[in-house]
VOFI-24645 format. One record per residue (C-alpha): residue number from 1; residue in one letter; x, y, z. Coordinates in steps of 0.1 Angstrom, whole numbers, always signed. Layout:
# residues N
site pos->NUM&code->A&X->X&Y->Y&Z->Z
...
# end
This chain:
# residues 251
site pos->1&code->M&X->+631&Y->+865&Z->+846
site pos->2&code->P&X->+662&Y->+840&Z->+843
site pos->3&code->T&X->+671&Y->+825&Z->+873
site pos->4&code->F&X->+689&Y->+797&Z->+890
site pos->5&code->T&X->+688&Y->+781&Z->+922
site pos->6&code->R&X->+713&Y->+764&Z->+946
site pos->7&code->G&X->+707&Y->+755&Z->+982
site pos->8&code->G&X->+677&Y->+775&Z->+988
site pos->9&code->A&X->+690&Y->+808&Z->+970
site pos->10&code->T&X->+674&Y->+820&Z->+940
site pos->11&code->I&X->+696&Y->+837&Z->+918
site pos->12&code->Y&X->+687&Y->+860&Z->+888
site pos->13&code->Y&X->+710&Y->+870&Z->+859
site pos->14&code->E&X->+710&Y->+881&Z->+822
site pos->15&code->E&X->+727&Y->+871&Z->+789
site pos->16&code->Y&X->+739&Y->+898&Z->+760
site pos->17&code->G&X->+752&Y->+882&Z->+728
site pos->18&code->S&X->+775&Y->+858&Z->+718
site pos->19&code->G&X->+809&Y->+845&Z->+720
site pos->20&code->F&X->+834&Y->+839&Z->+746
site pos->21&code->P&X->+816&Y->+841&Z->+777
site pos->22&code->I&X->+824&Y->+871&Z->+807
site pos->23&code->L&X->+812&Y->+867&Z->+841
site pos->24&code->L&X->+802&Y->+903&Z->+853
site pos->25&code->L&X->+802&Y->+913&Z->+888
site pos->26&code->A&X->+783&Y->+945&Z->+895
site pos->27&code->P&X->+792&Y->+975&Z->+920
site pos->28&code->G&X->+766&Y->+982&Z->+943
site pos->29&code->G&X->+782&Y->+968&Z->+977
site pos->30&code->L&X->+757&Y->+943&Z->+995
site pos->31&code->N&X->+728&Y->+959&Z->+967
site pos->32&code->S&X->+758&Y->+946&Z->+939
site pos->33&code->T&X->+728&Y->+941&Z->+908
site pos->34&code->V&X->+727&Y->+939&Z->+868
site pos->35&code->D&X->+717&Y->+974&Z->+873
site pos->36&code->F&X->+746&Y->+993&Z->+891
site pos->37&code->W&X->+764&Y->+987&Z->+857
site pos->38&code->G&X->+741&Y->+1018&Z->+841
site pos->39&code->R&X->+755&Y->+1042&Z->+866
site pos->40&code->M&X->+793&Y->+1037&Z->+855
site pos->41&code->P&X->+808&Y->+1056&Z->+836
site pos->42&code->L&X->+819&Y->+1025&Z->+813
site pos->43&code->N&X->+789&Y->+997&Z->+812
site pos->44&code->P&X->+810&Y->+966&Z->+802
site pos->45&code->I&X->+770&Y->+954&Z->+788
site pos->46&code->A&X->+771&Y->+981&Z->+766
site pos->47&code->A&X->+811&Y->+979&Z->+759
site pos->48&code->F&X->+816&Y->+943&Z->+749
site pos->49&code->Q&X->+782&Y->+926&Z->+736
site pos->50&code->D&X->+792&Y->+927&Z->+704
site pos->51&code->E&X->+819&Y->+903&Z->+710
site pos->52&code->F&X->+813&Y->+887&Z->+740
site pos->53&code->R&X->+788&Y->+865&Z->+753
site pos->54&code->V&X->+781&Y->+892&Z->+786
site pos->55&code->I&X->+766&Y->+871&Z->+815
site pos->56&code->G&X->+755&Y->+899&Z->+844
site pos->57&code->M&X->+738&Y->+888&Z->+877
site pos->58&code->D&X->+723&Y->+901&Z->+909
site pos->59&code->Q&X->+741&Y->+887&Z->+938
site pos->60&code->R&X->+718&Y->+871&Z->+963
site pos->61&code->N&X->+699&Y->+896&Z->+990
site pos->62&code->A&X->+708&Y->+923&Z->+962
site pos->63&code->G&X->+675&Y->+937&Z->+955
site pos->64&code->D&X->+643&Y->+917&Z->+948
site pos->65&code->R&X->+652&Y->+897&Z->+920
site pos->66&code->S&X->+676&Y->+871&Z->+936
site pos->67&code->T&X->+669&Y->+861&Z->+972
site pos->68&code->G&X->+684&Y->+832&Z->+1000
site pos->69&code->P&X->+698&Y->+822&Z->+1034
site pos->70&code->L&X->+721&Y->+849&Z->+1048
site pos->71&code->P&X->+756&Y->+832&Z->+1053
site pos->72&code->T&X->+768&Y->+840&Z->+1087
site pos->73&code->T&X->+804&Y->+823&Z->+1088
site pos->74&code->D&X->+815&Y->+823&Z->+1047
site pos->75&code->P&X->+801&Y->+849&Z->+1031
site pos->76&code->W&X->+823&Y->+854&Z->+1007
site pos->77&code->Q&X->+829&Y->+814&Z->+998
site pos->78&code->T&X->+792&Y->+811&Z->+998
site pos->79&code->Y&X->+790&Y->+845&Z->+970
site pos->80&code->A&X->+816&Y->+823&Z->+953
site pos->81&code->D&X->+794&Y->+796&Z->+956
site pos->82&code->D&X->+766&Y->+814&Z->+934
site pos->83&code->Q&X->+787&Y->+825&Z->+913
site pos->84&code->L&X->+801&Y->+791&Z->+903
site pos->85&code->G&X->+770&Y->+778&Z->+902
site pos->86&code->L&X->+756&Y->+803&Z->+878
site pos->87&code->L&X->+785&Y->+793&Z->+851
site pos->88&code->D&X->+778&Y->+757&Z->+856
site pos->89&code->H&X->+742&Y->+763&Z->+854
site pos->90&code->L&X->+749&Y->+779&Z->+817
site pos->91&code->G&X->+769&Y->+751&Z->+812
site pos->92&code->I&X->+807&Y->+774&Z->+812
site pos->93&code->D&X->+840&Y->+760&Z->+822
site pos->94&code->Q&X->+857&Y->+786&Z->+819
site pos->95&code->A&X->+853&Y->+825&Z->+812
site pos->96&code->L&X->+866&Y->+860&Z->+816
site pos->97&code->L&X->+854&Y->+886&Z->+849
site pos->98&code->I&X->+848&Y->+917&Z->+847
site pos->99&code->G&X->+843&Y->+931&Z->+883
site pos->100&code->C&X->+836&Y->+967&Z->+902
site pos->101&code->C&X->+840&Y->+979&Z->+935
site pos->102&code->I&X->+825&Y->+950&Z->+956
site pos->103&code->G&X->+830&Y->+926&Z->+920
site pos->104&code->G&X->+868&Y->+930&Z->+927
site pos->105&code->S&X->+866&Y->+916&Z->+960
site pos->106&code->F&X->+842&Y->+884&Z->+944
site pos->107&code->I&X->+869&Y->+884&Z->+918
site pos->108&code->F&X->+899&Y->+875&Z->+938
site pos->109&code->K&X->+882&Y->+851&Z->+961
site pos->110&code->L&X->+873&Y->+831&Z->+926
site pos->111&code->V&X->+907&Y->+831&Z->+916
site pos->112&code->E&X->+911&Y->+814&Z->+953
site pos->113&code->Q&X->+885&Y->+787&Z->+948
site pos->114&code->A&X->+886&Y->+779&Z->+910
site pos->115&code->P&X->+915&Y->+794&Z->+893
site pos->116&code->Q&X->+913&Y->+772&Z->+866
site pos->117&code->R&X->+879&Y->+784&Z->+854
site pos->118&code->V&X->+893&Y->+815&Z->+850
site pos->119&code->V&X->+910&Y->+832&Z->+821
site pos->120&code->A&X->+915&Y->+866&Z->+833
site pos->121&code->A&X->+899&Y->+895&Z->+853
site pos->122&code->I&X->+892&Y->+936&Z->+851
site pos->123&code->P&X->+890&Y->+945&Z->+888
site pos->124&code->M&X->+875&Y->+983&Z->+883
site pos->125&code->Q&X->+881&Y->+1005&Z->+922
site pos->126&code->P&X->+884&Y->+975&Z->+946
site pos->127&code->I&X->+871&Y->+985&Z->+975
site pos->128&code->G&X->+894&Y->+978&Z->+1006
site pos->129&code->H&X->+902&Y->+993&Z->+1040
site pos->130&code->D&X->+931&Y->+1015&Z->+1046
site pos->131&code->E&X->+939&Y->+1039&Z->+1074
site pos->132&code->T&X->+917&Y->+1064&Z->+1051
site pos->133&code->N&X->+884&Y->+1049&Z->+1057
site pos->134&code->D&X->+878&Y->+1034&Z->+1090
site pos->135&code->G&X->+841&Y->+1027&Z->+1093
site pos->136&code->V&X->+828&Y->+1026&Z->+1057
site pos->137&code->F&X->+829&Y->+989&Z->+1057
site pos->138&code->G&X->+806&Y->+985&Z->+1092
site pos->139&code->P&X->+777&Y->+983&Z->+1108
site pos->140&code->A&X->+766&Y->+1017&Z->+1096
site pos->141&code->M&X->+766&Y->+997&Z->+1062
site pos->142&code->W&X->+751&Y->+964&Z->+1068
site pos->143&code->T&X->+722&Y->+972&Z->+1094
site pos->144&code->P&X->+702&Y->+995&Z->+1074
site pos->145&code->W&X->+708&Y->+968&Z->+1045
site pos->146&code->G&X->+697&Y->+942&Z->+1064
site pos->147&code->Q&X->+667&Y->+957&Z->+1078
site pos->148&code->N&X->+655&Y->+968&Z->+1042
site pos->149&code->L&X->+654&Y->+932&Z->+1034
site pos->150&code->I&X->+639&Y->+919&Z->+1070
site pos->151&code->D&X->+611&Y->+946&Z->+1066
site pos->152&code->K&X->+604&Y->+927&Z->+1029
site pos->153&code->G&X->+596&Y->+895&Z->+1048
site pos->154&code->A&X->+630&Y->+876&Z->+1050
site pos->155&code->S&X->+635&Y->+852&Z->+1077
site pos->156&code->F&X->+666&Y->+862&Z->+1093
site pos->157&code->S&X->+671&Y->+884&Z->+1121
site pos->158&code->L&X->+698&Y->+916&Z->+1127
site pos->159&code->A&X->+718&Y->+894&Z->+1146
site pos->160&code->D&X->+723&Y->+872&Z->+1113
site pos->161&code->V&X->+731&Y->+900&Z->+1099
site pos->162&code->D&X->+752&Y->+916&Z->+1122
site pos->163&code->A&X->+770&Y->+880&Z->+1122
site pos->164&code->F&X->+772&Y->+880&Z->+1087
site pos->165&code->G&X->+781&Y->+918&Z->+1080
site pos->166&code->H&X->+813&Y->+910&Z->+1104
site pos->167&code->A&X->+824&Y->+878&Z->+1089
site pos->168&code->M&X->+821&Y->+900&Z->+1052
site pos->169&code->F&X->+844&Y->+925&Z->+1061
site pos->170&code->D&X->+861&Y->+922&Z->+1100
site pos->171&code->P&X->+890&Y->+906&Z->+1079
site pos->172&code->G&X->+903&Y->+937&Z->+1069
site pos->173&code->F&X->+922&Y->+949&Z->+1035
site pos->174&code->V&X->+901&Y->+936&Z->+1004
site pos->175&code->F&X->+883&Y->+913&Z->+1028
site pos->176&code->S&X->+879&Y->+882&Z->+1005
site pos->177&code->V&X->+914&Y->+867&Z->+1007
site pos->178&code->S&X->+948&Y->+878&Z->+1019
site pos->179&code->R&X->+978&Y->+898&Z->+1009
site pos->180&code->D&X->+994&Y->+864&Z->+1011
site pos->181&code->F&X->+969&Y->+849&Z->+987
site pos->182&code->L&X->+972&Y->+877&Z->+960
site pos->183&code->R&X->+1010&Y->+871&Z->+956
site pos->184&code->T&X->+1005&Y->+836&Z->+946
site pos->185&code->V&X->+980&Y->+849&Z->+916
site pos->186&code->Q&X->+988&Y->+841&Z->+880
site pos->187&code->T&X->+959&Y->+847&Z->+867
site pos->188&code->P&X->+967&Y->+879&Z->+840
site pos->189&code->M&X->+945&Y->+913&Z->+853
site pos->190&code->L&X->+940&Y->+947&Z->+846
site pos->191&code->L&X->+937&Y->+968&Z->+876
site pos->192&code->L&X->+916&Y->+996&Z->+870
site pos->193&code->H&X->+922&Y->+1021&Z->+899
site pos->194&code->G&X->+897&Y->+1035&Z->+929
site pos->195&code->D&X->+900&Y->+1071&Z->+943
site pos->196&code->D&X->+875&Y->+1074&Z->+970
site pos->197&code->R&X->+868&Y->+1065&Z->+1002
site pos->198&code->A&X->+854&Y->+1027&Z->+993
site pos->199&code->H&X->+878&Y->+1022&Z->+969
site pos->200&code->P&X->+912&Y->+1036&Z->+982
site pos->201&code->R&X->+937&Y->+1048&Z->+957
site pos->202&code->G&X->+967&Y->+1033&Z->+980
site pos->203&code->V&X->+941&Y->+1000&Z->+982
site pos->204&code->S&X->+945&Y->+995&Z->+947
site pos->205&code->I&X->+978&Y->+1003&Z->+946
site pos->206&code->E&X->+989&Y->+978&Z->+970
site pos->207&code->V&X->+966&Y->+948&Z->+951
site pos->208&code->A&X->+988&Y->+962&Z->+922
site pos->209&code->S&X->+1021&Y->+961&Z->+943
site pos->210&code->L&X->+1012&Y->+923&Z->+951
site pos->211&code->L&X->+996&Y->+910&Z->+919
site pos->212&code->P&X->+1024&Y->+889&Z->+897
site pos->213&code->N&X->+1008&Y->+895&Z->+860
site pos->214&code->V&X->+987&Y->+931&Z->+862
site pos->215&code->E&X->+983&Y->+960&Z->+840
site pos->216&code->E&X->+970&Y->+994&Z->+857
site pos->217&code->I&X->+951&Y->+1019&Z->+844
site pos->218&code->E&X->+954&Y->+1046&Z->+867
site pos->219&code->H&X->+924&Y->+1070&Z->+853
site pos->220&code->W&X->+892&Y->+1058&Z->+835
site pos->221&code->K&X->+864&Y->+1072&Z->+846
site pos->222&code->E&X->+870&Y->+1106&Z->+826
site pos->223&code->A&X->+843&Y->+1112&Z->+800
site pos->224&code->E&X->+872&Y->+1119&Z->+776
site pos->225&code->L&X->+890&Y->+1089&Z->+788
site pos->226&code->V&X->+863&Y->+1062&Z->+787
site pos->227&code->P&X->+871&Y->+1054&Z->+747
site pos->228&code->D&X->+907&Y->+1047&Z->+750
site pos->229&code->V&X->+901&Y->+1025&Z->+786
site pos->230&code->R&X->+872&Y->+1007&Z->+770
site pos->231&code->E&X->+897&Y->+997&Z->+739
site pos->232&code->R&X->+922&Y->+990&Z->+764
site pos->233&code->M&X->+904&Y->+969&Z->+783
site pos->234&code->R&X->+888&Y->+953&Z->+746
site pos->235&code->Q&X->+924&Y->+944&Z->+739
site pos->236&code->F&X->+932&Y->+929&Z->+772
site pos->237&code->L&X->+896&Y->+906&Z->+769
site pos->238&code->K&X->+907&Y->+892&Z->+731
site pos->239&code->S&X->+947&Y->+886&Z->+741
site pos->240&code->H&X->+934&Y->+861&Z->+766
site pos->241&code->T&X->+903&Y->+847&Z->+750
site pos->242&code->P&X->+909&Y->+810&Z->+740
site pos->243&code->A&X->+918&Y->+801&Z->+704
site pos->244&code->T&X->+882&Y->+782&Z->+704
site pos->245&code->L&X->+852&Y->+783&Z->+721
site pos->246&code->G&X->+852&Y->+745&Z->+730
site pos->247&code->A&X->+871&Y->+762&Z->+759
site pos->248&code->A&X->+845&Y->+777&Z->+775
site pos->249&code->R&X->+817&Y->+751&Z->+774
site pos->250&code->R&X->+815&Y->+728&Z->+808
site pos->251&code->A&X->+804&Y->+689&Z->+790
# end
């Protein structure tokens, strides 16, 4: 089972194919694991491993394969450090990103923290808070998640879980970064809209209005649309792939 360690955490990952790297940031909320991609209408592992080096990971404390201390003051930064740590572990300097659900907020944080390492990104149905979904990102979401980890032997307390949850989700909007930051992002993005309470359509529309360098796909989940959307994603990824693989490798 491939893993790497940093700061007391053990992070599980998987690799497929070869070529320029794509780092996948999976859906599933606080249970963001590689396996969730198999539940999506469009699975980028299957779609792109023939042309790219596709890398998936389980976020810390998501599932049973990635574990670590629970960050209670700046969890988005900790997740970003794990994700960048995986790229470092694999010797990757630059990568494309695809993130779904919570993966959209992971993308925005990575672009904030290390813009030079993100060549381009595809956020799929990003999470967010607006007037349509009060309570979705609250204690009812993170308390059962944390209790399950504690029941399995995690060393933190429910008070730690509560502090973690508030630090994650109290900022609102897309949680990990501000509107003002999104206005400054020059990284090319292809945004696939959300359309439910956890991934509000209004949040996708606002994110698109803020990003200076964005393309949009409003509808993408219906089976008859998936082949065309997959090709649109492939063309976006190919168009932003550097000419030489050397750009992907870290010295």
